[in-house]
C-alpha positions as CSV (number, residue, x, y, z in Angstrom):
1,X,7.5,115.4,61.8
2,X,6.1,116.3,65.1
3,X,3.3,118.1,64.7
4,X,3.7,121.5,66.4
5,X,1.9,121.4,70.3
6,X,1.9,124.7,72.8
7,X,3.0,122.8,75.6
8,X,1.7,125.7,78.0
9,X,-1.4,126.3,76.3
10,X,-2.3,122.4,76.3
11,X,-1.4,122.4,80.2
12,X,1.4,119.7,79.5
13,X,3.2,118.3,82.6
14,X,5.7,115.0,83.1
15,X,7.1,113.2,85.6
16,X,9.6,110.6,85.4
17,X,10.0,106.9,87.6
18,X,13.6,106.3,86.5
19,X,14.9,102.3,87.3
20,X,18.7,102.1,87.1
21,X,20.3,98.2,88.2
22,X,23.0,98.7,90.8
23,X,26.0,96.6,90.3
24,X,25.6,94.2,93.2
25,X,27.8,90.9,93.7
26,X,24.2,89.3,95.0
27,X,20.8,89.5,94.0
28,X,18.2,91.7,96.6
29,X,16.8,89.2,98.8
30,X,18.7,86.1,97.7
31,X,22.1,84.9,97.4
32,X,22.4,84.1,94.0
33,X,24.7,85.8,91.5
34,X,23.7,88.9,90.2
35,X,24.5,90.1,86.4
36,X,24.7,87.1,85.0
37,X,22.7,86.9,81.9
38,X,21.6,83.6,80.1
39,X,19.9,82.6,76.9
40,X,19.4,79.0,77.2
41,X,17.3,77.5,80.3
42,X,17.4,74.3,82.5
43,X,13.5,73.9,83.6
44,X,10.4,75.6,83.1
45,X,7.6,76.7,85.6
46,X,3.7,76.9,84.8
47,X,2.2,80.0,87.0
48,X,-1.7,81.3,87.0
49,X,-2.6,84.5,88.9
50,X,-4.6,85.2,91.1
51,X,-5.4,88.8,92.7
52,X,-5.9,89.5,96.1
53,X,-7.1,91.7,98.7
54,X,-5.6,94.8,100.1
55,X,-4.9,95.3,103.8
56,X,-8.2,97.9,103.6
57,X,-10.3,94.3,102.0
58,X,-10.1,96.0,98.6
59,X,-8.7,94.7,94.7
60,X,-6.5,96.5,92.7
61,X,-7.9,97.9,89.1
62,X,-4.3,96.2,87.7
63,X,-4.9,93.1,89.3
64,X,-8.5,92.6,88.4
65,X,-7.8,93.3,84.9
66,X,-4.9,90.7,84.7
67,X,-7.1,88.0,86.1
68,X,-9.7,88.7,83.3
69,X,-7.1,87.1,80.9
70,X,-6.5,84.2,82.1
71,X,-2.8,83.9,81.2
72,X,-0.4,80.6,81.3
73,X,2.8,82.3,82.5
74,X,5.9,79.7,81.5
75,X,9.2,80.8,83.7
76,X,12.3,79.6,81.7
77,X,14.9,78.9,84.5
78,X,18.9,78.6,84.2
79,X,20.4,77.3,87.7
80,X,23.3,79.3,87.1
81,X,21.1,82.4,88.3
82,X,17.8,81.3,90.1
83,X,17.0,79.4,93.3
84,X,13.4,78.7,95.3
85,X,13.4,82.3,96.6
86,X,12.5,83.3,93.1
87,X,9.4,80.8,92.6
88,X,8.2,81.7,95.8
89,X,9.1,78.4,97.3
90,X,11.8,79.8,100.0
91,X,11.1,82.9,102.1
92,X,13.3,85.6,101.7
93,X,16.9,86.4,102.7
94,X,17.4,89.1,104.2
95,X,18.0,92.5,102.5
96,X,21.2,92.8,100.7
97,X,23.3,95.8,102.6
98,X,25.0,96.9,99.2
99,X,22.1,97.4,97.5
100,X,21.1,99.3,100.5
101,X,24.2,101.6,101.0
102,X,24.1,102.2,96.7
103,X,20.4,103.5,97.3
104,X,21.8,105.3,100.3
105,X,24.7,107.2,98.2
106,X,22.2,107.7,94.9
107,X,20.1,110.0,97.7
108,X,22.9,112.0,98.9
109,X,23.4,112.6,95.9
110,X,20.0,114.4,95.0
111,X,20.1,116.1,98.4
112,X,17.6,113.3,99.8
113,X,16.3,112.9,103.6
114,X,17.5,109.1,104.3
115,X,14.9,107.6,106.5
116,X,15.9,105.8,109.2
117,X,14.6,102.3,109.5
118,X,14.4,100.6,106.0
119,X,10.8,98.5,105.8
120,X,9.7,96.3,103.3
121,X,6.7,96.7,101.3
122,X,4.5,94.5,98.8
123,X,3.5,95.7,95.2
124,X,1.5,93.4,93.7
125,X,2.1,92.9,90.2
126,X,-0.1,89.9,88.2
127,X,1.1,90.4,84.9
128,X,3.2,87.4,85.3
129,X,6.6,89.5,85.2
130,X,7.4,88.2,88.8
131,X,6.6,84.5,89.8
132,X,5.4,85.6,93.3
133,X,2.7,87.9,92.1
134,X,4.2,90.8,93.7
135,X,7.5,92.9,93.9
136,X,9.4,93.5,97.2
137,X,10.4,96.7,97.5
138,X,11.5,100.0,99.8
139,X,11.9,103.3,100.5
140,X,15.5,104.9,101.0
141,X,15.1,108.6,100.6
142,X,12.5,111.4,100.2
143,X,12.4,115.1,99.7
144,X,15.2,115.7,97.3
145,X,16.2,118.1,94.0
146,X,18.3,118.1,91.8
147,X,19.5,121.6,89.6
148,X,17.9,121.6,86.4
149,X,17.5,124.1,83.9
150,X,17.5,126.8,86.3
151,X,15.2,125.8,89.1
152,X,14.8,122.8,91.2
153,X,13.5,119.6,90.4
154,X,12.1,117.6,93.1
155,X,12.8,114.4,93.8
156,X,10.0,112.5,95.8
157,X,11.5,109.8,96.8
158,X,14.2,106.7,95.7
159,X,13.3,103.3,96.3
160,X,15.2,100.0,95.9
161,X,13.0,97.1,94.6
162,X,13.9,93.6,93.0
163,X,13.9,93.4,89.2
164,X,11.4,91.6,86.7
165,X,11.6,89.0,84.5
166,X,12.7,89.7,80.7
167,X,9.5,88.7,78.5
168,X,10.7,86.6,75.9
169,X,7.2,86.0,73.7
170,X,3.6,85.9,74.3
171,X,0.9,84.6,72.3
172,X,-2.5,84.4,72.8
173,X,-3.0,83.4,76.7
174,X,0.0,82.4,77.4
175,X,3.6,84.6,77.8
176,X,6.9,82.9,78.5
177,X,9.7,84.9,80.9
178,X,13.3,84.2,81.5
179,X,14.1,84.8,84.6
180,X,17.8,85.8,84.7
181,X,17.3,89.4,85.6
182,X,14.7,88.8,87.9
183,X,15.4,89.5,91.5
184,X,18.6,91.7,91.0
185,X,18.4,95.4,92.8
186,X,17.0,98.0,91.0
187,X,16.5,102.0,92.2
188,X,13.8,103.8,91.7
189,X,13.8,107.8,91.0
190,X,10.7,109.3,91.4
191,X,10.2,113.1,90.7
192,X,7.6,115.5,90.9
193,X,5.3,116.2,87.8
194,X,7.2,119.4,87.0
195,X,8.4,119.1,83.3
196,X,6.6,121.3,80.8
197,X,8.1,120.0,77.4
198,X,9.5,117.1,76.0
199,X,12.4,118.1,75.8
200,X,12.9,118.5,79.5
201,X,11.4,115.3,79.7
202,X,14.5,114.0,77.8
203,X,16.8,116.4,79.9
204,X,15.9,115.5,83.4
205,X,16.2,111.5,82.1
206,X,19.7,112.2,81.0
207,X,20.1,114.3,84.6
208,X,19.0,111.3,86.6
209,X,21.4,109.0,84.2
210,X,24.5,111.0,84.4
211,X,23.5,111.1,88.7
212,X,23.6,107.4,88.8
213,X,26.4,106.7,86.9
214,X,28.3,109.2,89.2
215,X,28.1,106.7,91.8
216,X,30.3,104.1,89.7
217,X,28.0,101.9,91.2
218,X,25.4,101.1,88.8
219,X,24.9,99.0,85.9
220,X,25.5,99.8,82.6
221,X,24.3,98.7,79.0
222,X,21.0,97.8,77.0
223,X,18.2,97.6,79.9
224,X,20.3,98.6,82.9
225,X,18.4,101.9,82.8
226,X,14.7,101.9,82.1
227,X,12.1,104.9,82.2
228,X,8.9,105.2,82.9
229,X,7.5,108.7,81.7
230,X,3.7,110.3,83.3
231,X,2.5,112.6,80.7
232,X,-1.0,114.5,81.3
233,X,-2.5,118.4,80.0
234,X,-5.4,120.3,81.3
235,X,-8.4,118.1,81.2
236,X,-6.7,114.5,80.5
237,X,-5.3,112.6,83.4
238,X,-1.9,110.7,84.2
239,X,-0.5,107.8,82.1
240,X,2.6,106.2,82.3
241,X,4.5,105.8,79.2
242,X,6.6,102.1,80.3
243,X,10.2,101.3,79.4
244,X,10.8,104.0,77.5
245,X,14.7,102.9,76.5
246,X,16.7,105.7,75.9
247,X,16.3,109.6,76.6
248,X,16.0,110.5,73.0
249,X,12.5,108.6,72.5
250,X,11.3,110.4,75.3
251,X,10.4,113.8,73.0
252,X,8.1,112.0,70.8
253,X,6.6,109.5,73.0
254,X,5.6,112.3,75.7
255,X,4.6,114.9,72.8
256,X,2.5,112.4,70.9
257,X,1.1,111.1,74.3
258,X,-0.1,114.9,74.8
259,X,-1.2,115.0,71.3
260,X,-3.4,111.9,71.7
261,X,-4.6,113.3,75.2
262,X,-6.6,116.0,73.5
263,X,-7.8,114.0,70.5
264,X,-9.5,111.6,73.2
265,X,-11.0,115.0,75.2
266,X,-12.4,116.0,71.4
267,X,-13.9,112.4,71.2
268,X,-15.1,112.8,74.7
269,X,-16.8,116.3,74.1
270,X,-18.0,114.9,70.7
271,X,-20.1,112.0,72.6
272,X,-21.4,114.2,75.0
273,X,-22.7,116.2,72.5
274,X,-24.5,113.4,71.1
275,X,-25.9,112.5,74.9
276,X,-23.5,109.8,75.5
277,X,-22.1,111.3,78.8
278,X,-21.7,108.2,81.1
279,X,-21.6,104.3,81.1
280,X,-25.5,104.1,81.5
281,X,-25.7,106.3,78.3
282,X,-23.3,103.8,76.2
283,X,-25.5,101.2,74.7
284,X,-23.8,97.9,72.8
285,X,-25.3,94.3,72.2
286,X,-22.9,91.6,70.7
287,X,-24.2,89.2,67.8
288,X,-22.8,86.1,66.4
289,X,-22.7,86.5,63.0
290,X,-20.3,83.6,62.3
291,X,-23.1,81.9,60.2
292,X,-22.8,85.1,57.4
293,X,-19.7,84.8,57.0
294,X,-19.1,81.1,56.6
295,X,-17.3,79.9,53.5
296,X,-16.4,83.9,52.5
297,X,-13.2,84.0,51.5
298,X,-11.6,86.7,54.1
299,X,-8.7,86.1,56.4
300,X,-9.9,87.8,59.1
301,X,-13.4,85.9,59.7
302,X,-11.8,81.8,58.0
303,X,-8.6,81.5,60.5
304,X,-11.0,82.0,63.2
305,X,-13.9,79.2,61.7
306,X,-11.4,77.2,60.9
307,X,-10.0,76.8,64.2
308,X,-13.1,76.5,65.6
309,X,-13.5,80.2,66.4
310,X,-16.5,82.6,66.3
311,X,-17.3,86.2,64.5
312,X,-18.8,88.3,66.4
313,X,-20.3,91.9,65.7
314,X,-20.9,94.4,68.7
315,X,-23.3,97.3,67.8
316,X,-22.6,100.3,69.6
317,X,-25.5,103.3,69.7
318,X,-24.4,106.5,68.6
319,X,-21.0,106.0,67.7
320,X,-20.9,105.9,63.5
321,X,-17.6,107.4,62.8
322,X,-15.8,107.8,65.9
323,X,-13.5,104.8,65.8
324,X,-11.8,106.8,62.6
325,X,-11.3,109.8,64.8
326,X,-7.4,110.5,64.9
327,X,-5.5,110.1,68.0
328,X,-1.9,109.8,67.7
329,X,-0.1,110.0,64.0
330,X,-1.3,107.4,61.9
331,X,-3.5,105.9,64.8
332,X,-7.2,106.1,65.5
333,X,-9.7,105.4,68.4
334,X,-10.2,102.0,66.4
335,X,-6.2,101.5,67.5
336,X,-7.6,101.9,71.2
337,X,-10.2,99.7,71.0
338,X,-7.3,97.3,69.3
339,X,-4.9,97.5,72.2
340,X,-7.7,96.5,75.3
341,X,-8.5,93.4,73.2
342,X,-5.3,92.3,72.2
343,X,-4.0,92.4,75.7
344,X,-7.0,91.8,78.0
345,X,-9.1,89.2,75.3
346,X,-6.0,88.1,74.1
347,X,-7.1,88.1,70.5
348,X,-3.3,89.3,69.0
349,X,-3.3,88.3,65.6
350,X,-4.1,91.4,63.7
351,X,-6.6,93.2,62.9
352,X,-8.5,91.6,65.8
353,X,-11.0,94.5,65.2
354,X,-12.5,96.1,62.7
355,X,-15.2,98.9,62.2
356,X,-18.1,97.9,60.0
357,X,-18.5,101.4,58.9
358,X,-14.8,101.1,57.1
359,X,-15.3,97.5,55.8
360,X,-16.3,98.1,52.4
361,X,-12.9,100.0,51.5
362,X,-11.1,97.6,53.7
363,X,-12.0,93.9,52.6
364,X,-14.2,95.4,49.0
365,X,-17.3,93.2,50.2
366,X,-20.4,95.1,50.0
367,X,-22.8,92.2,49.7
368,X,-21.5,90.7,52.7
369,X,-21.6,93.7,54.4
370,X,-24.9,94.5,53.4
371,X,-26.1,90.7,55.1
372,X,-24.2,91.9,58.6
373,X,-25.7,95.2,58.3
374,X,-29.3,93.3,57.8
375,X,-28.3,90.9,60.7
376,X,-27.4,93.1,63.3
377,X,-29.6,96.6,62.1
378,X,-27.1,99.5,63.3
379,X,-29.3,102.9,63.1
380,X,-27.7,105.7,61.0
381,X,-25.5,106.5,64.0
382,X,-24.5,103.5,65.0
383,X,-21.2,101.8,64.6
384,X,-20.4,98.0,64.3
385,X,-17.2,96.3,65.8
386,X,-16.3,93.2,64.0
387,X,-14.4,90.7,66.2
388,X,-13.2,86.7,65.8
389,X,-11.4,84.3,67.6
390,X,-12.5,81.5,70.4
391,X,-16.1,82.3,71.2
392,X,-14.7,83.3,75.3
393,X,-12.7,85.7,73.7
394,X,-14.7,87.0,71.4
395,X,-17.4,87.9,74.4
396,X,-14.4,89.6,76.5
397,X,-13.7,91.5,73.2
398,X,-17.4,92.3,73.3
399,X,-16.9,93.7,76.6
400,X,-14.1,95.4,76.4
401,X,-15.5,97.7,73.4
402,X,-18.1,98.6,75.5
403,X,-16.2,99.7,78.7
404,X,-13.3,101.7,76.5
405,X,-16.7,103.6,75.2
406,X,-17.4,104.0,78.8
407,X,-13.9,105.5,79.4
408,X,-14.3,107.3,76.8
409,X,-17.1,109.5,78.0
410,X,-14.8,110.7,81.0
411,X,-11.9,111.7,78.4
412,X,-8.3,109.9,79.3
413,X,-8.3,107.0,81.1
414,X,-5.6,106.0,83.4
415,X,-3.5,103.4,82.0
416,X,0.0,102.3,81.1
417,X,0.7,102.0,77.9
418,X,3.7,100.2,76.0
419,X,6.4,102.6,73.8
420,X,6.3,101.6,70.5
421,X,9.3,102.3,67.9
422,X,8.2,105.3,66.2
423,X,7.2,107.3,69.3
424,X,3.5,105.9,69.6
425,X,2.5,103.6,72.1
426,X,-0.3,101.6,73.0
427,X,-2.3,100.3,75.8
428,X,-0.5,97.7,78.6
429,X,-2.7,97.3,81.4
430,X,-5.2,99.7,83.5
431,X,-2.7,102.3,86.1
432,X,-1.8,100.6,89.2
433,X,-3.8,102.1,92.4
434,X,-2.2,102.7,96.0
435,X,-4.5,99.3,96.8
436,X,-1.5,97.2,95.6
437,X,0.7,98.3,98.3
438,X,0.9,96.4,101.4
439,X,3.5,95.3,104.2
440,X,5.9,92.4,103.6
441,X,6.1,90.8,107.1
442,X,8.3,88.2,105.9
443,X,10.9,91.0,106.3
444,X,12.5,92.5,109.1
445,X,13.2,96.7,108.8
446,X,17.1,97.4,108.8
447,X,18.2,100.4,110.7
448,X,20.4,103.1,108.8
449,X,22.4,105.0,111.7
450,X,23.8,108.2,111.2
451,X,27.7,107.0,111.1
452,X,26.4,104.8,108.1
453,X,24.9,108.0,106.6
454,X,28.3,109.9,107.0
455,X,30.5,107.3,106.5
456,X,28.7,107.2,102.8
457,X,29.1,110.6,102.6
458,X,32.6,110.7,102.5
459,X,32.9,108.4,99.4
460,X,30.4,110.8,97.5
461,X,32.0,111.9,93.7
462,X,31.5,115.5,93.1
463,X,27.7,115.5,91.5
464,X,27.6,116.1,87.6
465,X,26.0,119.9,87.8
466,X,30.0,120.3,89.3
467,X,31.9,118.6,87.1
468,X,30.0,120.2,83.9
469,X,30.4,123.5,85.2
470,X,34.4,122.9,85.9
471,X,34.8,121.2,82.6
472,X,33.2,124.2,80.9
473,X,35.3,126.3,82.4
474,X,38.1,124.6,81.1
475,X,36.9,124.8,78.1
476,X,35.4,121.4,77.1
477,X,32.6,120.3,74.8
478,X,30.0,119.9,76.8
479,X,29.1,116.5,75.2
480,X,32.8,115.7,75.7
481,X,31.8,116.4,79.3
482,X,29.0,114.2,79.5
483,X,30.5,111.7,77.9
484,X,33.3,111.5,80.5
485,X,30.8,111.7,83.6
486,X,28.7,108.8,82.0
487,X,31.7,106.0,81.3
488,X,34.1,106.8,83.8
489,X,36.2,108.8,82.4
490,X,35.8,111.9,84.3
491,X,37.3,110.4,87.9
492,X,40.4,109.4,85.7
493,X,40.3,113.0,84.6
494,X,40.1,114.2,87.9
495,X,42.8,112.5,88.9
496,X,45.3,113.3,86.6
497,X,44.8,116.9,86.5
498,X,45.5,116.9,90.2
499,X,48.6,114.6,90.3
500,X,50.2,116.2,86.8
501,X,49.0,119.5,86.5
502,X,47.8,118.8,83.0
503,X,45.8,121.3,81.1
504,X,42.0,120.3,81.7
505,X,40.8,120.7,78.2
506,X,44.2,118.7,76.4
507,X,43.4,116.0,79.3
508,X,39.5,116.0,78.4
509,X,40.3,116.1,75.0
510,X,42.3,112.9,75.0
511,X,40.1,110.8,77.3
512,X,37.1,111.8,75.8
513,X,37.5,112.0,72.1
514,X,40.8,110.6,71.3
515,X,41.0,107.5,73.7
516,X,37.4,107.1,72.1
517,X,38.2,107.4,69.0
518,X,41.4,104.3,69.5
519,X,38.6,102.3,71.0
520,X,36.4,102.2,67.9
521,X,39.7,101.5,66.0
522,X,40.4,98.5,67.7
523,X,42.8,99.9,70.2
524,X,42.5,98.2,73.7
525,X,42.5,101.2,75.2
526,X,40.7,100.2,77.7
527,X,43.1,98.6,79.4
528,X,44.4,102.1,80.6
529,X,43.7,102.6,84.2
530,X,44.4,106.2,86.3
531,X,48.2,105.3,86.8
532,X,48.9,104.7,83.3
533,X,47.1,107.7,82.4
534,X,49.2,109.3,85.3
535,X,52.3,108.3,83.9
536,X,51.3,109.7,80.5
537,X,50.3,113.0,81.8
538,X,53.5,113.0,83.8
539,X,55.5,112.7,80.4
540,X,53.9,115.5,78.8
541,X,53.8,118.4,81.5
542,X,57.5,117.5,82.0
543,X,58.3,118.4,78.2
544,X,59.0,115.2,77.3
545,X,56.0,114.2,75.5
546,X,54.4,116.7,72.8
547,X,51.2,116.9,73.0
548,X,50.1,115.6,70.0
549,X,52.1,112.0,70.2
550,X,50.2,111.1,73.5
551,X,47.7,109.3,71.5
552,X,49.9,107.4,70.2
553,X,51.5,106.8,73.8
554,X,48.6,105.1,74.9
555,X,48.2,103.3,72.2
556,X,51.1,101.7,72.7
557,X,51.1,100.9,76.2
558,X,47.0,99.6,75.5
559,X,48.8,97.1,73.2
560,X,51.9,96.4,75.3
561,X,50.0,95.9,79.0
562,X,52.9,96.4,81.4
563,X,54.6,99.0,79.8
564,X,56.1,102.5,81.2
565,X,55.0,105.8,79.6
566,X,58.5,106.2,79.0
567,X,59.6,103.3,77.4
568,X,56.4,103.7,75.2
569,X,57.8,106.8,74.0
570,X,61.0,105.2,73.6
571,X,59.9,102.5,71.5
572,X,58.2,105.1,69.1
573,X,61.0,107.4,69.1
574,X,59.6,110.1,70.5
575,X,62.3,112.1,72.4
576,X,62.2,116.0,72.4
577,X,65.3,117.8,72.5
578,X,66.2,121.4,73.6
579,X,64.7,124.6,72.0
580,X,68.0,125.4,70.8
581,X,68.2,122.2,68.9
582,X,65.0,122.3,66.7
583,X,65.7,125.6,66.0
584,X,69.0,124.6,64.5
585,X,67.1,122.2,62.5
586,X,64.3,125.1,61.5
587,X,67.4,126.8,60.0
588,X,68.4,123.8,58.0
589,X,65.0,123.4,56.8
590,X,64.7,126.6,55.4
591,X,67.4,126.3,52.9
592,X,65.6,123.4,51.4
593,X,62.4,124.8,48.9
594,X,60.0,123.5,46.9
595,X,60.3,120.8,44.2
596,X,61.3,122.2,40.7
597,X,58.5,124.1,38.6
598,X,56.3,124.3,41.8
599,X,57.0,127.4,43.5
600,X,54.1,129.5,44.2
601,X,54.3,133.0,44.2
602,X,52.1,133.6,47.0
603,X,54.2,134.1,50.6
604,X,51.7,132.8,52.3
605,X,51.9,129.3,50.2
606,X,55.5,129.1,51.1
607,X,54.9,129.4,54.7
608,X,52.1,126.9,55.1
609,X,54.7,123.9,53.3
610,X,57.8,124.9,54.9
611,X,55.9,124.9,58.2
612,X,54.4,121.4,56.9
613,X,58.0,119.7,56.1
614,X,59.0,121.0,59.6
615,X,56.4,119.8,61.6
616,X,56.7,116.4,60.2
617,X,60.1,116.0,60.6
618,X,60.3,117.0,63.5
619,X,57.3,114.9,65.3
620,X,57.9,113.2,68.3
621,X,61.3,115.8,69.3
622,X,59.4,119.6,69.3
623,X,55.9,121.3,70.3
624,X,53.9,121.1,66.6
625,X,52.8,124.3,67.7
626,X,55.6,126.1,68.7
627,X,57.4,124.5,65.8
628,X,54.7,126.3,63.3
629,X,54.5,129.2,65.0
630,X,58.0,129.8,64.9
631,X,59.0,129.0,60.9
632,X,56.1,130.7,60.0
633,X,57.1,134.0,62.2
634,X,60.3,133.7,60.1
635,X,59.7,132.7,56.5
636,X,57.3,135.8,56.9
637,X,58.2,138.9,59.3
638,X,57.1,141.4,56.5
639,X,53.5,139.8,57.6
640,X,53.5,138.9,60.8
641,X,50.3,140.0,62.3
642,X,48.4,138.9,59.3
643,X,50.0,135.3,59.8
644,X,49.1,135.5,63.6
């Protein structure tokens, strides 16, 4: 259950960074094929990352944090989809102009100003996901907007950039990446911080997705679109939730982040009440207590000691009880410490940190706790945290505990957090700053002429808001309309309506619901293109195919590629007769009656029975709706108004 929050009163605001893989033949800065995914590899490359100075002579905070982790990064390479460029052994090729064109079209759909010259920049990425240590990126459009809930949602800029590697596994100081996705063109759409509730966050993600799908030039499937959600509350700070895989997940994730920030602000206020207001007031000291735990049957310590590691106790003055303060549902401030320690100290065997205040309930070893307290000698308002592992990692963890409490005195630290199942998040890295960006001197600029933009504008499809309004006017359910736009059926729908004059709602229900049901039933209806659907609906509008038989003809055509709609209808025995002929058939059917002993007294029941018989008998030869209405009127003329 989501704990209620008054989002307006807490000052909830959110903005998005929506990443979408573009459907190009090649990668962004090399000529490797894009979209070839592999599960095996032909070789491995080992790398270590180190930070570099920005153009202003400064280090980015994220780069320094990643450097502290001392990670060994292993890249799994398959010769089908990587080359020496991805491994930073070859300079970049000229930027893929197909990717630039797709991104320009995306910008135009969002009413943006397209820049007239594309300049490539480098953005530092020292988490290992990109072997070069930076991502090549370029802004394509600025100052855009989207119609959203009766107002305009600002789109600050849209960039094109190369995608990163896929993380396969991480253990201790080693992380493994698969490089099949590395270097594929990716667009990044950045909105203003104007979303006021988690529901608006979800709806904005869906809208951005519909815009991208409307270009018909983006990739689909798991991982093709990923969202970063930036959230803050009044008094808090911007926190980025990284890699939200589905729009629906954003509701609980952004809500819980708002709740987390409110709880962190409450912890800050409590620290201030206790006189701990800044870094100088956070007093922490660490003790090696391995000898106190030697021989103790306690897995947390035993595993570390048996592998040659140590156990450290970190006493933090004046913070007793705060580790147990709730942050997110079922999580406490101790989990904030655990997240930092897992990423930066690389102590990832859980539990990786324990609070001595809660230890008796956890371990049931009061005597051991007493020995630890005697060794560390905490004050009445102090807390002691235990970490175990390699000695150097324990010392790093002890320092991270101190630094996290320093951050707590300011409230909400600016950081990137990873989305977890259940709508929770955990620490991933310090939020990057502007010092991570600098020009890429290996890549020349690309001109974007007015003629090029005009040609791309002429190819634009209608915006999703235009189609939703038009389809809604036809009486199409919104869910069906969104499905058609998302899966490409909207192009087919617009074409068949324009070329055949078919009722828009009839065509939309067929393409967005019936065809979907056929696909789920194993019918290869995806084989049918626009031309085939035009044939089907031409038969219907010509009066040669009753509406209730459209799905059957489409299914038969999909099972027999190349078969025309008229031939499919004939093969199914669908041959409409004239109204005079089927009216004559109705007269014959009226002579029939219920089986012996089953004739009900209710005229309405008799009408339903005869109508069902007639519809089944004339299926494929007469419109079912007309048959039903005509027969019911003739069977019950005395209650015509009631029947209607």
